[in-house]
C-alpha positions as CSV (number, residue, x, y, z in Angstrom):
1,M,-72.0,94.0,-129.3
2,T,-73.7,95.6,-132.9
3,L,-77.6,94.2,-133.4
4,A,-79.1,93.2,-136.7
5,A,-80.5,96.7,-137.5
6,C,-84.6,96.3,-137.0
7,S,-84.2,92.5,-136.8
8,P,-86.4,90.8,-134.1
9,K,-84.1,87.3,-133.2
10,S,-86.7,84.9,-134.0
11,E,-88.9,85.3,-137.3
12,A,-91.3,88.4,-137.3
13,P,-95.0,87.8,-137.9
14,K,-96.4,89.3,-141.5
15,E,-98.5,92.3,-140.7
16,P,-102.0,90.9,-139.3
17,A,-104.4,90.3,-142.1
18,R,-106.3,94.3,-141.0
19,E,-103.7,95.8,-143.1
20,T,-103.3,93.8,-146.2
21,T,-102.9,96.2,-149.1
22,A,-105.6,95.8,-151.0
23,P,-105.3,95.8,-155.6
24,A,-105.4,99.5,-156.9
25,S,-108.8,100.0,-158.0
26,T,-109.4,102.6,-161.6
27,A,-112.0,104.3,-159.9
28,Q,-110.2,105.4,-156.7
29,A,-106.6,106.6,-155.2
30,P,-104.5,103.2,-154.0
31,A,-104.5,102.4,-150.8
32,G,-102.7,104.9,-148.8
33,S,-103.0,107.9,-150.8
34,F,-102.3,111.3,-149.5
35,S,-101.1,114.8,-150.8
36,I,-98.1,116.9,-150.0
37,G,-99.4,120.7,-151.3
38,E,-99.1,119.4,-155.3
39,L,-96.8,116.3,-154.8
40,S,-98.5,112.7,-154.3
41,A,-97.6,110.3,-152.0
42,I,-98.8,106.9,-151.2
43,A,-97.6,104.8,-148.2
44,L,-96.4,101.5,-149.2
45,R,-96.3,98.7,-147.0
46,D,-93.6,96.1,-146.9
47,G,-94.3,94.0,-143.7
48,A,-93.3,94.5,-139.1
49,F,-91.5,93.2,-137.2
50,D,-93.0,92.0,-133.2
51,F,-89.8,92.3,-130.7
52,P,-90.8,91.0,-127.2
53,N,-90.5,93.4,-124.0
54,D,-87.0,92.3,-122.7
55,N,-85.1,95.3,-123.3
56,K,-82.9,94.1,-125.2
57,I,-83.7,96.6,-128.3
58,F,-86.2,98.9,-126.2
59,G,-85.7,100.6,-122.9
60,V,-82.4,99.1,-122.7
61,G,-81.0,99.7,-119.3
62,K,-84.4,99.7,-117.7
63,T,-87.1,96.9,-116.5
64,P,-89.3,95.4,-118.7
65,E,-92.4,95.8,-116.1
66,D,-90.9,99.9,-117.0
67,V,-91.3,99.2,-120.5
68,A,-95.0,97.5,-120.0
69,A,-96.4,100.4,-118.2
70,V,-95.8,102.6,-120.7
71,L,-97.2,99.5,-123.5
72,T,-100.6,99.5,-121.0
73,A,-101.0,103.1,-120.6
74,A,-101.6,103.3,-124.1
75,S,-103.9,100.4,-124.5
76,L,-101.1,98.0,-126.4
77,P,-99.7,94.6,-124.9
78,A,-97.4,94.4,-122.8
79,D,-95.4,91.6,-123.4
80,K,-94.5,93.1,-126.9
81,L,-93.3,95.9,-129.1
82,S,-94.8,96.0,-132.8
83,V,-93.3,98.3,-135.8
84,S,-94.3,98.1,-138.8
85,I,-92.4,99.2,-142.4
86,Q,-93.8,101.5,-144.9
87,P,-91.6,103.0,-147.4
88,L,-92.9,106.4,-148.9
89,L,-93.5,107.2,-152.6
90,V,-93.5,110.6,-153.9
91,K,-94.7,111.9,-157.0
92,S,-94.1,115.3,-158.5
93,A,-94.8,116.8,-161.8
94,D,-91.3,114.8,-163.1
95,R,-90.3,112.8,-161.3
96,V,-91.2,109.3,-159.0
97,L,-89.9,109.4,-155.6
98,L,-89.1,106.5,-152.8
99,F,-88.0,106.9,-149.5
100,D,-86.2,103.7,-148.4
101,T,-86.5,100.3,-149.5
102,G,-87.6,98.3,-146.9
103,A,-86.6,94.7,-145.8
104,G,-86.1,93.0,-149.2
105,S,-85.6,89.5,-148.3
106,N,-83.1,90.2,-145.9
107,F,-85.1,89.2,-143.0
108,G,-87.4,86.9,-144.7
109,P,-91.1,87.1,-144.8
110,A,-91.3,89.6,-141.8
111,G,-90.7,92.0,-145.1
112,G,-90.3,92.1,-148.6
113,Q,-94.1,93.5,-149.5
114,L,-92.4,96.9,-151.5
115,I,-92.6,95.4,-155.2
116,Q,-96.2,94.3,-154.4
117,S,-97.2,97.4,-152.9
118,L,-95.9,99.0,-155.9
119,A,-97.7,96.9,-158.2
120,A,-100.9,97.4,-156.7
121,A,-100.1,101.3,-156.8
122,G,-99.5,101.0,-160.4
123,I,-96.2,101.8,-160.4
124,E,-93.7,100.4,-162.4
125,P,-90.4,99.6,-160.8
126,G,-88.1,101.4,-164.0
127,S,-90.6,104.4,-163.7
128,V,-88.5,105.3,-159.9
129,T,-86.1,108.7,-160.8
130,D,-84.7,109.1,-157.4
131,V,-84.3,106.7,-154.5
132,F,-84.2,108.7,-151.0
133,I,-82.4,106.1,-148.2
134,S,-82.1,107.5,-144.7
135,H,-79.4,105.3,-144.0
136,A,-78.2,101.6,-144.8
137,H,-79.6,99.1,-142.0
138,G,-81.0,95.6,-143.9
139,D,-84.2,97.2,-143.4
140,H,-84.5,100.3,-145.6
141,I,-81.7,98.8,-147.9
142,G,-82.9,95.2,-148.7
143,G,-85.3,96.7,-151.5
144,L,-82.5,98.5,-153.6
145,L,-81.4,94.4,-155.2
146,N,-84.3,91.9,-156.9
147,A,-83.9,88.6,-156.1
148,E,-81.4,87.9,-159.4
149,G,-79.0,90.6,-157.3
150,A,-79.5,93.2,-160.1
151,L,-81.1,96.6,-159.0
152,A,-84.8,97.4,-158.7
153,F,-84.8,100.0,-159.6
154,P,-82.4,100.6,-162.4
155,N,-83.0,103.8,-163.8
156,A,-82.7,105.7,-160.2
157,T,-80.4,107.8,-158.5
158,V,-80.1,106.4,-155.0
159,H,-79.3,109.6,-152.5
160,L,-77.8,108.6,-149.3
161,G,-75.3,110.6,-146.8
162,A,-72.1,110.5,-147.6
163,A,-71.1,109.2,-144.4
164,D,-73.2,106.3,-144.7
165,W,-72.3,104.9,-147.3
166,D,-68.7,105.5,-146.1
167,F,-70.6,103.1,-143.4
168,L,-71.8,100.7,-145.8
169,K,-68.8,100.4,-148.1
170,G,-66.6,100.0,-144.7
171,L,-68.4,96.6,-143.4
172,N,-67.1,93.0,-143.9
173,A,-69.8,90.3,-143.6
174,E,-70.1,90.2,-140.3
175,T,-70.5,93.0,-139.9
176,A,-73.0,93.4,-142.6
177,A,-74.9,90.8,-141.4
178,A,-75.1,92.3,-138.5
179,I,-77.0,95.3,-139.5
180,G,-79.1,93.0,-141.5
181,A,-77.7,93.4,-145.3
182,T,-76.2,89.7,-146.4
183,N,-76.0,91.4,-149.7
184,H,-73.7,93.3,-148.8
185,T,-71.0,92.8,-151.6
186,A,-73.6,93.1,-155.0
187,L,-75.0,95.8,-152.7
188,V,-71.9,97.6,-152.9
189,T,-71.1,96.8,-156.4
190,A,-74.3,98.2,-158.3
191,L,-75.2,100.9,-155.9
192,T,-71.8,102.6,-157.1
193,P,-72.1,104.0,-160.2
194,K,-75.8,105.1,-158.9
195,I,-74.8,106.8,-155.3
196,D,-75.4,110.3,-155.0
197,A,-73.5,110.5,-151.2
198,F,-74.5,113.9,-150.0
199,A,-73.6,116.3,-147.2
200,P,-75.6,116.7,-144.0
201,G,-78.4,119.3,-145.1
202,A,-78.1,118.8,-149.0
203,E,-80.9,120.1,-150.7
204,L,-81.2,117.6,-153.1
205,I,-84.5,117.9,-155.3
206,P,-84.5,121.9,-155.9
207,G,-87.9,123.1,-153.7
208,V,-88.9,119.3,-153.4
209,V,-86.5,117.3,-151.0
210,T,-83.8,119.1,-148.8
211,A,-81.7,116.5,-146.4
212,V,-82.4,116.5,-142.6
213,D,-78.7,116.0,-140.8
214,Y,-80.4,113.6,-137.6
215,H,-77.0,112.2,-135.0
216,G,-77.0,109.2,-133.5
217,H,-78.4,106.1,-135.3
218,T,-75.9,105.1,-137.7
219,P,-72.8,108.2,-139.0
220,G,-75.0,109.5,-141.6
221,H,-78.7,109.0,-140.8
222,S,-80.5,111.0,-142.2
223,G,-84.1,112.4,-142.5
224,Y,-85.8,114.3,-145.5
225,L,-88.0,117.5,-144.8
226,I,-90.3,117.0,-148.8
227,G,-92.1,119.4,-150.4
228,S,-92.2,123.7,-150.1
229,G,-93.4,126.6,-147.8
230,A,-96.3,125.8,-146.0
231,N,-97.5,122.1,-147.5
232,T,-94.1,119.9,-146.1
233,L,-94.0,115.9,-144.5
234,L,-90.9,115.2,-143.0
235,Y,-89.3,111.9,-143.0
236,V,-87.7,110.9,-139.9
237,G,-86.4,107.7,-141.1
238,D,-85.1,106.3,-137.8
239,S,-85.0,109.1,-135.5
240,V,-88.0,107.3,-133.7
241,H,-89.2,103.9,-134.1
242,H,-91.8,102.6,-132.1
243,Y,-95.0,105.4,-131.9
244,V,-95.6,105.0,-128.0
245,V,-92.2,104.5,-126.7
246,S,-89.9,106.0,-128.7
247,V,-92.5,109.1,-129.0
248,Q,-93.3,109.0,-124.6
249,K,-89.7,107.8,-123.8
250,P,-87.4,109.6,-125.8
251,D,-84.5,109.5,-123.6
252,W,-84.8,105.7,-123.0
253,T,-81.9,103.6,-125.1
254,V,-82.6,102.4,-128.4
255,A,-79.9,99.2,-128.5
256,F,-80.3,100.5,-132.8
257,D,-78.3,103.5,-132.4
258,L,-74.8,103.4,-132.8
259,D,-74.0,106.2,-130.6
260,A,-76.9,105.8,-128.0
261,P,-76.4,109.3,-126.4
262,T,-76.6,111.3,-129.3
263,G,-79.4,109.0,-130.8
264,Q,-81.8,110.2,-127.8
265,K,-81.2,113.9,-128.1
266,S,-81.9,114.0,-131.3
267,R,-85.0,112.2,-130.6
268,I,-85.8,114.5,-128.3
269,D,-84.8,117.2,-130.9
270,V,-87.1,116.2,-133.3
271,L,-89.8,115.7,-131.4
272,S,-89.4,119.0,-129.4
273,K,-89.1,121.1,-132.8
274,S,-92.1,119.2,-134.7
275,A,-94.6,119.9,-132.0
276,E,-93.8,123.4,-131.5
277,S,-93.9,124.4,-135.2
278,G,-96.9,121.8,-135.7
279,Q,-94.9,120.2,-138.7
280,R,-96.8,117.0,-140.6
281,I,-94.8,114.0,-140.3
282,Y,-94.0,110.4,-142.0
283,A,-92.3,107.7,-139.8
284,V,-91.5,104.6,-141.6
285,H,-92.2,102.3,-138.7
286,F,-95.3,103.6,-136.9
287,P,-98.7,101.9,-137.5
288,Y,-99.3,102.3,-141.1
289,P,-99.8,105.1,-143.2
290,G,-97.2,106.5,-140.6
291,V,-98.8,110.3,-141.1
292,G,-99.3,112.5,-138.6
293,K,-98.1,115.0,-135.8
294,F,-96.3,114.9,-132.2
295,E,-97.5,116.8,-129.9
296,R,-96.8,118.0,-126.5
297,R,-99.5,116.2,-123.6
298,G,-98.1,117.9,-120.1
299,D,-94.4,117.2,-120.4
300,G,-94.0,114.8,-122.8
301,Y,-95.2,113.7,-126.0
302,V,-98.1,112.0,-128.1
303,W,-97.7,111.1,-131.7
304,T,-101.8,112.0,-133.6
305,P,-102.1,109.6,-136.3
306,E,-104.0,111.5,-139.1
307,T,-106.0,109.6,-141.0
308,I,-105.6,108.9,-144.9
């Protein structure tokens, strides 16, 4: 059975008050700001989900006790797994780039804070030139349309892996709802004239954005390598979900992966290669702001967040 993408069975809580984005100040950079070489970036809050530790999403085939042991060792509550949602904004000299769009209205109050976060950062939706979607799940495409069903970023080209574009177009009302795309027909209609359905690994903006093919989660799931030379950030999409369980137990099955064995291989691959190279990472579902590195520890890996 297909599960709604990144959606708990019941309504998820909003992010804790301690993570509330403060209004942008003219005297300082917006909260969540950092640099990627000559590029400026902002981590944008959209919301958060809590999933019960019941092995229906994380650690499928394991036991709650197996998962609890990993969580407890990391000083986390043993009864739930929390993931946040933070799309990424990147500005170059002549472009405003948005990576994923959050949940929109697809999951009620659990998400849909992207437009407010953009406003707090002083960014008008009409100024966004390019939107890069990692994959066609509801918590990544939900912010593409506004409440009226029109494009939220009307001047932007929307980049999406060709296999995921075909996947999205091929859904019916029932299968779309199962991945959290509740406004499927309106979404496909609005996106059609704006879409750039790219081939795996395509260079999308020379010297600025290159797609990275991550198999398993969806047919055309893609990460993005942002920047050039020694100054790059790897946007890993949903190749990893939880900053402890997905990193320390990458071989455990995640129910969201349409092809679970391939998803496991992709997860291990991104962890091992990134840890070996010291690649800087942006993880959309890790604790805000989601910037850091994977590091090898013993026979496994850990997430080391960056303070920004």
